[in-house]
Backbone as a ProteinNet text record, in pm:
[ID]
protein_1_A
[PRIMARY]
MSRLPVEPDRELGQHFLVDPNILRVIERMAALDREDVVLEVGPGLGVLTRVLADRVRLVHAVELDRSLEPHLLEALEERTNVVLRFGDALALELAALAPPPSKLVSNLPYKIATPLIVESLDRLPTVELWCVMVQREVADRLFASSSTKAYGAVSVLVQLASERTGFHPVSRKVFRPQPNVDSALVAFRRTALPEDFARVKKMIAAAFAHRRKTLPNSVELAGLAPRADAARALASIGRPPSARAEELAPLEYLALSRALR
[TERTIARY]
-3151.1	-3135.4	-3148.3	-3267.3	-3301.2	-3395.3	-3441.5	-3533.9	-3494.9	-3376.7	-3311.5	-3438.6	-3407.6	-3457.6	-3507.4	-3416.6	-3383.2	-3352	-3426.3	-3352.4	-3275.4	-3151	-3000.6	-3065.1	-2911.3	-2918.6	-2857.2	-2876.5	-2838.4	-2696.2	-2721.9	-2644.9	-2503.7	-2488.2	-2409.9	-2341.9	-2424.3	-2327.6	-2373	-2468.8	-2485.8	-2461.3	-2379.4	-2444	-2408.6	-2483.1	-2447.7	-2414.7	-2379.1	-2349.5	-2404.6	-2441	-2613.4	-2538.4	-2434.5	-2411.8	-2282	-2284.7	-2212.6	-2042.6	-2101.6	-1958.2	-1886.1	-1888.4	-1779.5	-1746.4	-1779.6	-1746	-1640.6	-1683.6	-1536.1	-1405.8	-1442	-1327.6	-1293.9	-1377.9	-1278.4	-1225.6	-1239.9	-1234	-1091.1	-1060.4	-956.1	-822.1	-866.3	-766.9	-777.6	-820.6	-805.7	-749.7	-699.4	-601.8	-659.2	-759.9	-824.1	-818	-706	-729.7	-769.3	-816.7	-786.4	-763.4	-637.3	-572.7	-601.2	-656.9	-672.6	-753.7	-743.1	-866.6	-842.1	-987	-1042.3	-1038.7	-1039.4	-1111.1	-1214	-1346.7	-1393	-1532.8	-1468.7	-1527.1	-1671.7	-1789.2	-1860.1	-1982	-1989.1	-2062.1	-2173.5	-2282.7	-2386.6	-2497.6	-2560.4	-2606	-2547.9	-2444.3	-2317.8	-2315.9	-2316.9	-2323.5	-2169.7	-2106.7	-1931.7	-1886.3	-1961.4	-1869	-1943.9	-2039.2	-2054.5	-1948.7	-1908.6	-1853.1	-1707.4	-1650.6	-1537.8	-1588	-1691.6	-1601.8	-1656.1	-1713.2	-1680	-1520.5	-1422	-1317.6	-1211.3	-1241.6	-1132.8	-1146.7	-1069	-1062.3	-1199.7	-1144.8	-1268.1	-1246.3	-1359.5	-1401.5	-1400.1	-1359.9	-1424.6	-1475.8	-1570.7	-1735.6	-1788.9	-1701.9	-1730	-1838.8	-1936.1	-1985.7	-2115.1	-2116.7	-2201.6	-2332.9	-2415.3	-2495	-2585.1	-2623.6	-2704	-2848.9	-2905.9	-3029.4	-3035	-2897.9	-2842.9	-2810.7	-2814.5	-2786	-2919.5	-3050.3	-3089	-3058.9	-3030.5	-3043.8	-2907	-2813.5	-2661	-2649.1	-2705.4	-2746.4	-2852.2	-2939	-3014.9	-2882.1	-2823.4	-2752.6	-2654.8	-2610.3	-2442.7	-2516.4	-2571.9	-2655.9	-2586.2	-2545.5	-2553.7	-2338.8	-2306.1	-2167.2	-2119.3	-2027.6	-2017.2	-1911.4	-1785	-1642.9	-1661.8	-1778.9	-1799.2	-1791	-1713.6	-1731.7	-1780.6	-1949.3	-1977.5	-1945.8	-1921.9	-1900	-1968.7	-2021.9	-2105.3	-2037.2	-1972.7	-1876.4	-1850	-1747.4	-1702.7	-1573.5	-1558.5	-1431.1	-1313	-1299.2	-1180.8	-1186.4	-1293.6	-1313.3	-1237	-1254.6	-1292.9	-1139.2	-1074.2	-921.9	-948	-920.4	-921.6	-806.4	-655.2	-533.7	-572.9	-656.3	-716.4	-762.6	-787.7	-871	-807.3	-852.9	-801.1	-912.5	-849.8	-663.7	-688.7	-527.2	-563	-557.3	-618	-643.9	-478.7	-523.3	-379.2	-426.1	-569.3	-591.6	-707.1	-752.5	-821.3	-922	-1037.9	-1142	-1240	-1247.3	-1394	-1449	-1605.6	-1669.3	-1674.7	-1580.5	-1551.4	-1681.7	-1724.7	-1795.6	-1713.6	-1782.1	-1635.9	-1614.3	-1679.3	-1663.8	-1546.5	-1508.6	-1396.2	-1273.7	-1276.2	-1229.7	-1045.9	-1089.3	-878.5	-865.1	-898.3	-870.4	-838	-911.7	-895.2	-836.2	-808.3	-624.6	-578.9	-489.9	-419.5	-376.8	-449.2	-482.4	-461.1	-478.8	-438.6	-292	-257.8	-76.3	10.6	-19	52	-21.3	-173.3	-275	-265	-219.1	-308.5	-166.5	-47.9	78.3	42.5	-62.1	-41.3	-120.7	-161.4	-260.1	-126.5	-136.5	7.9	-89.3	-231.1	-273.4	-406.8	-444.3	-573.9	-635	-753.1	-844.3	-948	-964.4	-1062.2	-1180.7	-1247.9	-1386.8	-1393.3	-1349.5	-1341.2	-1397.7	-1398.3	-1399	-1298.7	-1359	-1227.3	-1128.6	-1136.9	-1104.4	-992.1	-1047.5	-950.8	-827.7	-930.9	-838.1	-738	-730.2	-643.1	-536	-599.8	-511.9	-377.2	-445.4	-359.8	-212.9	-176.9	-67.4	-56.7	-57.2	-66.9	112.1	131.2	289.9	370.2	468.6	458.8	448	401.5	418.3	234	178.1	46.8	-48.1	-193.3	-285.5	-333.4	-324.7	-431	-301.6	-139.4	-25.7	-79.1	-90.6	-133.6	-13.5	-85.9	-4.6	-15.2	-165.2	-205.6	-124.7	-113.1	-44.4	140.1	182.3	287.9	322.6	178.9	216.7	159.3	86.9	73.5	166.9	216.4	351.1	486.4	468.2	618.4	581	471.5	467.8	415.4	370.3	310.3	294.8	227.6	304	169.1	86.1	11.7	-17.8	-85.6	-58.8	-201.2	-325.8	-434.7	-543.6	-625.4	-687.9	-813.9	-926.4	-1013.7	-1128.2	-1174.6	-1265.5	-1372.5	-1487.2	-1614.3	-1784.6	-1808.9	-1953.8	-2003.7	-2106.7	-2150.5	-2310.5	-2329.3	-2471.6	-2453.3	-2339.1	-2311.4	-2348.4	-2374.4	-2457.9	-2632.7	-2644.7	-2816	-2798.3	-2865.7	-2853.5	-2725.3	-2746.7	-2638.2	-2607.9	-2385.6	-2365.4	-2349.1	-2363.2	-2328.1	-2189.3	-2094.8	-1942.5	-1889.6	-1790.7	-1725.9	-1661	-1648.3	-1573.7	-1457.6	-1357.8	-1310	-1232.8	-1202.4	-1144.1	-992.3	-893.1	-758.4	-756.7	-620.7	-566.1	-396.6	-360.5	-192.7	-142.1	-22	90.8	136.6	159.1	281.9	392.8	475.6	606.3	702.1	705.4	821.3	726.4	716.4	714.2	802.9	849.3	951.9	963.5	1092.2	1114.6	1016.9	1039.7	995.1	876.1	828.5	638.2	613.3	558.4	501.3	586.7	661.2	797.6	733.4	747.6	743.5	598.2	476.4	394.4	317.2	399.9	373.5	470.5	554.3	636.2	545.8	478.5	392.4	252.9	198.1	92.9	133.9	250.2	266.1	276	348.8	333.2	287.3	165.3	65.2	-36.8	-50.3	-140.1	-83.1	1.1	28	78.2	44.8	93.7	118.8	89.8	100.4	225.6	259.5	370.9	465.6	650.8	720.9	777.4	827.5	826.6	917.8	1008.4	1070.8	949.5	842.9	739.1	684.7	603.8	511.9	573.8	679.9	744.3	766.9	768.1	799.3	684.1	558.9	404.3	367.4	436.8	347.2	432.4	553.1	594.3	699.9	754.3	821.2	970.1	998.3	1140.2	1137.5	1250.5	1268.2	1239.4	1242.1	1296.6	1395	1441	1621.3	1694.7	1639.4	1659.5	1592.8	1512.5	1441.1	1507.3	1548.1	1570.1	1722	1814.4	1960.8	1904.8	1754.7	1762.4	1735.7	1629.6	1624.5	1736.9	1848.4	2011.3	2031.4	2063.6	2057.8	2035.8	1972.2	1857.5	1852.1	1914.6	1934.8	1819.9	1760.6	1611.5	1681.3	1594	1665.6	1516.1	1549	1424.2	1341.7	1301.6	1181.5	1096.3	1158.7	1087	960.2	833	688.3	632.1	514.6	540.2	461.4	416.5	397.1	526.6	694.7	760.9	837.1	823.1	926.4	851.8	924	879.8	869.8	753.1	762.6	950.6	1042	1122.5	1218	1246.2	1230.8	1240.3	1071.7	998.6	1064.3	1078.2	1164	1294	1363.3	1486.3	1512	1422	1405.7	1390.1	1248.6	1259.8	1361.5	1440.1	1587.6	1687.9	1673.4	1844.6	1721.9	1644.5	1556.3	1598.5	1602.6	1584.5	1709.4
-13	37.9	-151.1	-218.3	-283.5	-220.5	-187.9	-94.5	-4.9	48.1	131.7	217.4	357.6	459.5	479.6	415.4	428.4	275.6	312.2	187.1	174.7	49.1	71.3	90.3	198.3	145.3	41.2	-76.5	-170.6	-138.4	-76.5	-37.6	49.8	103.5	150.4	59.3	-48	-107.6	-97	-23.6	37.6	-83.7	-98.3	-225	-103.8	-121.3	30.6	-15.3	-2.2	-62.7	-42	-180.8	-208.5	-218	-221.4	-340	-249.1	-205.8	-114	-152.7	-300.1	-395.5	-340.3	-337	-351.7	-216.4	-158	24.1	-17.6	-7.8	-44.6	-94.5	-207	-300.7	-170.1	-77.4	13.1	103.4	157	241.7	208.6	84.5	27.5	16.5	-47.7	-85.2	71.2	184.6	316	391.4	362.7	380.4	542.2	586.7	710.5	847.5	928.6	1018.2	1137.1	1258.5	1325.2	1465.3	1469.2	1516.2	1472.2	1360.4	1350.9	1470.1	1407	1453.8	1309	1319.8	1158.5	1201.3	1114.9	1078.2	983.2	1020.5	896.4	903.8	787.3	728	655.8	744.9	664.8	649.7	754.5	742.5	688	670.6	620.5	698.4	594	648	764.6	753.2	809	768.9	618.7	558	523.5	546.3	505.7	679.3	800.6	897.9	910.7	975.1	978	900.6	811.6	748.4	802.2	847.4	894.8	1065.5	1167.5	1227.5	1281.4	1195.4	1230.2	1180.3	1158.1	1075.4	1157.4	1264.7	1325.3	1491.1	1570.2	1676.1	1715.7	1645.8	1702.1	1521.1	1535.9	1427.9	1485.6	1469.4	1465.5	1369.8	1371.4	1293.1	1316.4	1198.8	1171	1057	1156.5	1041.9	1104.3	963.2	990.8	1031.7	929.5	923.4	1080.2	1131.4	1246.5	1256.2	1160.4	1125.3	1101	1053.9	1058.9	1156	1277.1	1392.3	1444.6	1441.1	1467.5	1395.9	1201.1	1169	1193.7	1215.5	1276.7	1393.5	1483.4	1560.7	1608.9	1522.4	1494.3	1355.4	1299.1	1183.7	1289.6	1454.2	1440.4	1612.6	1653.9	1747.1	1854.7	1785.7	1780.1	1810.6	1726.4	1783.8	1845.5	1912.2	2063.8	2033.7	1925.3	1891.5	1773.4	1785.3	1677.2	1775.5	1767.1	1860.3	1744	1722.1	1687.3	1717.4	1629.8	1672.5	1556.5	1559.4	1481	1470	1350.8	1394.8	1230.8	1160	1106.1	1082.8	1019.5	1028.9	1005	944.7	874.4	996.2	1110.9	1206.7	1337.4	1325.5	1488.1	1509.5	1651.3	1656.7	1614.1	1558.4	1471.3	1562.2	1542.3	1616.9	1801.9	1834.8	2011.6	1976.8	1933.7	1870.9	1962.6	2052.8	2167.9	2168.5	2081.5	2024.4	1942	1880.5	1741.6	1618.5	1477.1	1430.6	1320.3	1287.8	1199.2	1051.9	1041.3	903.7	862.8	767.1	702.3	640.2	621.4	525	500.2	403.9	400	238.4	257.8	157.1	179.7	125.5	160.4	89.6	181.2	74.4	-43.4	-110.9	-240.2	-206.4	-134	-110.7	-30	58	162.7	152.2	-20.7	6.3	6.4	-116.1	-139.2	25.1	81.9	209.1	315.5	332	425.9	372.7	311.5	271.8	302.2	234.6	225.1	405.8	478.1	595.8	673.9	652.7	727.4	693.5	639.2	603	677.6	751	884.7	1020.4	985.9	1092.5	1189.4	1156.7	1143.1	1125.9	1211.9	1188.3	1213.8	1269.4	1362.3	1206.1	1117.3	995.8	882	857.5	766.4	661.5	684.8	523.2	514.1	388.5	328	226.9	252.2	100.9	125.9	9.2	31.7	-165.4	-116.1	-222.6	-314	-360.5	-394.8	-556.9	-615	-712	-838.3	-946.1	-989.8	-1063.4	-1081	-1098.5	-956.8	-928.5	-725.4	-758.9	-761.5	-788.2	-852.8	-1003	-1111.4	-1029.1	-980.3	-976.1	-830.3	-786.2	-628.8	-660.7	-740.4	-814.5	-934.2	-1004.5	-1138	-1108.7	-1251.7	-1315.2	-1361.8	-1269	-1288.9	-1480.6	-1530.9	-1690.8	-1728.6	-1647.4	-1688.6	-1653.1	-1681.4	-1677	-1552.4	-1516.1	-1334.4	-1293.6	-1286.2	-1162.9	-1089.5	-986.6	-893.2	-751.1	-671.4	-549.9	-498.3	-477.6	-405.9	-432.4	-589.3	-610.1	-549	-533.9	-490.1	-349.1	-261	-150.3	-81.6	-159.9	-113.8	-144.2	-266.9	-308.6	-224.2	-160.9	-76.3	2	105.8	180.6	146.1	75.5	26.1	-64.2	-68.5	-211.9	-249.5	-379.5	-377	-339.2	-365	-363.3	-385.3	-416.2	-487.5	-577.2	-661.4	-737.8	-840.2	-830.4	-836.4	-880.3	-1056.7	-1060	-962.7	-993.9	-922.5	-973.2	-1070	-1106.2	-1030.4	-1137.2	-1080.9	-994.2	-1039	-928	-834.8	-797.9	-644.5	-546.2	-564.6	-512.2	-452.1	-402.4	-425.8	-348.5	-397.7	-559.3	-620.3	-747.6	-877.1	-867.7	-824.2	-875.9	-1008.6	-1093.2	-1220.7	-1257.8	-1150.7	-1164.1	-1172.4	-1227.8	-1177.1	-1030.3	-1018.2	-877.8	-904	-748.8	-773.3	-642.4	-591.9	-473.2	-510.5	-397.8	-426.2	-287.7	-277.4	-142.2	-196.8	-63.8	-61.3	112.9	114.9	230.4	240.6	389.9	412	433.3	326.4	333.9	439.7	445.6	573.2	513.8	615.8	639.7	591.4	504.1	541	696.4	744.3	838.1	851.3	761.4	705.4	643.1	660.1	596.5	585	703.1	691.8	603.2	559.6	524.1	382.5	337.3	213.6	136.6	231	179.6	186.1	216.2	174	61.5	41.7	-91.8	-212.2	-232.7	-248.5	-333.1	-247.6	-226.8	-345.3	-263.8	-357.5	-537.7	-541.5	-693.5	-759	-676.7	-807.9	-780.5	-649.8	-682.9	-861.4	-908	-961.8	-1100.1	-1113.9	-1208.1	-1337.2	-1381.5	-1560.1	-1516.2	-1401.9	-1413.2	-1348.9	-1359.5	-1348.7	-1172.7	-1166.3	-994.4	-910.6	-977.3	-915.2	-843.6	-981.6	-950.2	-872.7	-889.5	-776.2	-671	-610.9	-495.3	-405.5	-484.2	-427.2	-417.1	-542.6	-539.3	-372.7	-309.2	-232.3	-93.7	-102.2	-37.4	97.9	15.8	33.1	41.2	-75.7	-79	-222.8	-234.8	-345.2	-489.8	-565.8	-749.8	-751.7	-726.1	-746.2	-665.2	-530.8	-434.5	-487	-535.5	-573.3	-690.9	-815.4	-907.2	-930.1	-794.6	-780.2	-678.2	-607.9	-546.5	-649.8	-750.3	-903.7	-928.7	-968.3	-1022.7	-976.4	-831.4	-726.2	-813.5	-823.8	-848.9	-973	-1045.8	-1174.2	-1255.3	-1248	-1324.3	-1346.3	-1480.9	-1496.9	-1395.6	-1423	-1365	-1430.5	-1560.3	-1637.1	-1613.4	-1501	-1483.5	-1423.5	-1431	-1402.5	-1289.8	-1262.7	-1102	-1160	-1260.9	-1292.4	-1387.3	-1351.6	-1421.5	-1332.5	-1191.3	-1072.1	-1042.8	-995.2	-958	-841.1	-653.7	-580	-566.4	-518.5	-428.7	-496	-600.1	-614.4	-551.2	-518.9	-465.5	-293.6	-288.5	-142.7	-129.6	-222.2	-256.9	-292.9	-287.1	-355.1	-218.5	-184.6	-31.7	96.8	7.6	131	75	-5.1	-119.5	-74.2	-46.5	-18.3	133.3	198.8	350	407.8
768	640.6	571.8	627.1	565.3	462.5	441.7	318.9	261.5	140.8	101.7	105.9	102.1	11.3	-95.5	-178.3	-324.3	-382	-541.5	-600	-694.4	-662.2	-699.1	-874.9	-896.3	-1029.1	-1054.9	-1175	-1150.6	-1286.9	-1369.2	-1500.1	-1415	-1258.5	-1177.4	-1154.2	-1154.3	-999.9	-854	-816.9	-730.7	-593	-489.7	-369	-271.5	-193.5	-47.7	49.1	134.8	255.7	346	416.3	526.1	674.7	658.9	802.7	850.7	980.5	1104.2	1152.6	1132.9	1185.1	1036.4	905.4	822.5	837.2	872.7	948.6	1003	1102.4	1233.2	1118.1	1066.3	999.3	928.3	833.1	771.4	838	949.6	1044.6	1054.9	1143.4	1177	1027.6	930.1	815.7	781.3	747	738.1	842.9	921.4	1012.4	1053.9	1065.9	1028.2	1153.6	1149	1209.1	1178.1	1271.2	1277.8	1180.4	1153	1086.7	914.8	895.4	739	682.8	537.9	434.2	313.9	372.2	301	166.8	11.3	-96.6	-90.1	-110.9	-106.5	-285.3	-327.3	-447.8	-435.2	-461.1	-448.4	-323.7	-313.7	-103.6	-117.6	-262.9	-237.6	-135.3	-60.9	54.4	205.1	201.8	267.9	391.6	465.7	533.9	579	475.4	501.5	487.2	492.5	432.2	607.7	677.2	809.6	871.7	843.6	915.8	919.4	835.6	757	858.4	803.6	816.3	1006.7	1061.5	1234.2	1286.6	1165.2	1225.9	1171.3	1052.8	992.1	980.8	950.1	896.9	774.8	699.9	583.5	472.1	444.3	348	199.6	79.2	-82.8	-146.3	-135.5	-184.5	-321.6	-431.8	-555.7	-554.2	-647.4	-686.1	-807.1	-882.4	-1012.8	-1011.2	-955.5	-961	-914.5	-999.6	-924.1	-890.2	-894.8	-806.7	-632.6	-627.4	-467.8	-426.4	-459	-437	-276.7	-290.9	-193.2	-38.4	-75	18.4	86.9	18.8	64.2	138.6	63.4	189.1	309.7	325.1	430.5	555	456.7	548.8	645.3	566.8	580.8	649.2	670.9	697.7	817.2	917.1	1034.5	1034.1	861	850.4	795.1	816.5	754.1	667.9	712	661.3	546.3	462.4	373.5	238.7	166.6	-6.8	-88.6	-127.4	-243.4	-406.8	-502.4	-607.5	-673.6	-821.8	-861	-1006.2	-1084.5	-1166.2	-1179.8	-1298.2	-1346.8	-1253.9	-1126.7	-1078.4	-1177.7	-1310.9	-1413.8	-1517.4	-1474.7	-1559.3	-1503.7	-1401.5	-1320.5	-1254.1	-1248.1	-1228	-1072.1	-969.9	-821.2	-831.3	-857.2	-796	-806.2	-828.8	-776.7	-678.3	-608.1	-486.9	-357.6	-314.5	-228.9	-79.1	28.5	74.7	-52.7	-36.3	-134.9	-19	-69.2	18.7	28.6	172.9	255.6	202.1	193.3	224.1	99.8	38.2	-93.9	-20.1	42.7	194.7	74.2	26.3	-66.3	-74.6	-67.9	-108.1	-284.6	-360.7	-518.3	-567.5	-711.9	-764.2	-844.3	-832.3	-944.4	-989.2	-1151.1	-1288.7	-1344.9	-1176.4	-1220.3	-1123	-1028.6	-886	-983	-1058.5	-1192.4	-1191.9	-1270.5	-1296.9	-1239.4	-1192.8	-1067	-957.5	-866.8	-786.2	-880.6	-1053.6	-1094.9	-1143.1	-1149.3	-1221.1	-1075.5	-921	-848.8	-806.9	-850	-811.2	-838.4	-1003	-1035.6	-1016.8	-1051.9	-1017.4	-903.5	-819.2	-653.4	-622.5	-619.9	-515.3	-374.1	-359.6	-213	-89.7	-172	-93.3	-98.4	67.8	153.1	186.5	173.5	215.7	171.5	93.1	-6.5	140.1	221.6	209.3	140.4	53.2	-80.6	-22.7	-28.1	-102.9	-234.6	-322	-431.2	-458.6	-552.8	-573.5	-521.6	-465.4	-462	-525.4	-622.7	-754	-763.4	-787.7	-803.6	-678.5	-549.1	-456.3	-377.1	-467.2	-477.3	-629.8	-716.8	-810.9	-772.9	-694.8	-635	-586.8	-512.3	-459.7	-480.3	-594.6	-631.3	-703.2	-632.9	-699	-854.3	-840.5	-1031.3	-1001	-1136.8	-1210.9	-1142.8	-1119.6	-1064.4	-1184.4	-1194.3	-1255.8	-1250	-1123.5	-1124	-1088.6	-1138.2	-1159.8	-1262.4	-1237.6	-1408.2	-1395.1	-1524.7	-1486.2	-1408.5	-1323.6	-1160.5	-1092.6	-1096.5	-973.4	-979.3	-1066.8	-1093	-1108.3	-1078.4	-1107.3	-922.7	-867.3	-728.1	-613.8	-657.4	-605.4	-638.5	-726.2	-766.2	-665.7	-668	-565.3	-414.5	-375	-266.9	-126.7	-81.4	-5.7	28.8	101.1	139.3	319.4	374.6	517.5	562.2	452.4	551.3	426.4	492.5	412.6	481.4	462.5	511.4	404.2	433.4	310.7	371.3	268.7	291.9	254.9	355.1	295.6	189.4	121.5	54.5	155.7	213.4	334.6	398.4	387.5	401.8	335.2	187.9	81.8	47.3	8.6	-50.3	-160.4	-326.4	-271.5	-267.2	-216.9	-220.6	-389	-420	-518.2	-509.7	-702.2	-741.2	-698.6	-644.5	-650.6	-507.6	-463.7	-313.8	-316.6	-229.4	-171.3	-138.2	-116	5.3	41.9	154.9	193.5	128.5	120.6	112.1	134.5	227.7	215.5	221.5	125.7	124.8	131.7	164.9	196	107.5	54.8	-24.4	-21	-74.3	-62	-139	-258.5	-352.1	-481.1	-548.1	-698.5	-768.4	-876.2	-1008.1	-1045.7	-1081.1	-1143.6	-1260	-1359.2	-1482.8	-1464.9	-1386.1	-1351.6	-1544.6	-1563.2	-1666	-1842.8	-1796.8	-1885.7	-1880.9	-1717.9	-1696.4	-1716.9	-1690.4	-1716.6	-1831.7	-1970.4	-2111.8	-2109	-2098.5	-2040.6	-2003.8	-1884.4	-1842.4	-1907.8	-1965.3	-2047.7	-2138.8	-2196.5	-2361.4	-2333.3	-2200.3	-2194.1	-2131.3	-2092.1	-2017.1	-2137.9	-2250.5	-2344.4	-2437.7	-2454.4	-2499.4	-2457.2	-2330.5	-2221.3	-2284	-2351.3	-2421.5	-2492.9	-2530.6	-2631	-2568	-2579.4	-2500.8	-2511.4	-2411.3	-2434.9	-2521.4	-2561.4	-2679.2	-2797.5	-2850.6	-2907.3	-2888.1	-2723.8	-2690.2	-2698.4	-2667	-2631.9	-2823.9	-2923.6	-3043	-3098.3	-3070.1	-3100.5	-3052	-2926.2	-2852.5	-2909.7	-3041.4	-3075.5	-2945.9	-2853.6	-2781.2	-2765.6	-2853.6	-2888.9	-2993.9	-3112.7	-3171.2	-3125.6	-3101.1	-3033.5	-2992	-3127.7	-3088	-2948.5	-2956.1	-2816.2	-2729.9	-2656.1	-2572.9	-2565.6	-2631.5	-2589.6	-2551.9	-2529.2	-2536.8	-2333	-2333.1	-2214.4	-2106.7	-2158.2	-2097.1	-2051.5	-2158.2	-2103.9	-1997.1	-1980	-1929	-1767.3	-1767.2	-1580.1	-1577.1	-1636.9	-1652.5	-1675.1	-1807.7	-1837	-1943.2	-1990.3	-2154.1	-2267.9	-2381.4	-2473.9	-2431.7	-2422.2	-2365.2	-2302.1	-2185.7	-2121.2	-2104.5	-2057.2	-2057.8	-1956.5	-1997.7	-1896.3	-1744.8	-1724.2	-1594.1	-1507.2	-1599.3	-1513.9	-1483.2	-1444.8	-1440.4	-1317.8	-1161.6	-1080.8	-1092.4	-988.4	-1018	-1073.9	-978.7	-966.8	-1121.3	-1166.8	-1293.6	-1419.9	-1410.7	-1536.1	-1497.3	-1344.4	-1358.2	-1408.9	-1381	-1449.6	-1559.5	-1657	-1849.6	-1871.9	-1828.3	-1882.3	-1824	-1757.1	-1773.6	-1891.1	-1934.5	-1980.8	-2138.9	-2143	-2334.5	-2279.1	-2208.4	-2261.4	-2252.5
[MASK]
+++++++++++++++++++++++++++++++++++++++++++++++++++++++++++++++++++++++++++++++++++++++++++++++++++++++++++++++++++++++++++++++++++++++++++++++++++++++++++++++++++++++++++++++++++++++++++++++++++++++++++++++++++++++++++++++++++++++++++++++++++++++++++++++++++++

């Protein structure tokens, strides 16, 4: 595949996988099983899709670029266990997929990687394992520790719902065309989803929307609670009113949300 059959769409940020070695790494990190139902977002030319189809029960492949349809159909001609859907993965009702996916395994388009991962945590409750290729910066952010530069809202949300099971830096040479940023494979497995996850998401979004402000100010600016109530809630979890977003660990956000409730 040194010569691609299509001209990659720069606006869509298309970078197609061309290295068979990275496919073996994905297979191992995704712990593929014959009973798995896999959701793949951004199958591109079907290189990873073929590997998935040969090892699992069913693949739901969602592609935005309709011009890739003839290439995908040709690549997957003999694989009847792949269901192709065309559309925006962030807009499609992925929760309605049948049978529901048990794993999300993808070379994710960089532009939608973070929102797709975050939304899948509660929108796709049947997904038990993620193995995704993302920009290295995003991979580092997912499981960053509190009080670090990489730590943010996505770090808190992902860590509240899952634990990391694998990490693999990826060379730019595995893609055509080569991207201008480094990438990484990251795998993580679902642990548990807090019952009040929707409320916690609002709290976390508010906190990091104004990360230079104190948490009571951020909470009040978002209209979630008066500053005084937020300060009392912080005190109840052992944090001063001067605390800022990056200082709280994921479980402290859960406690703070419940204290404010």
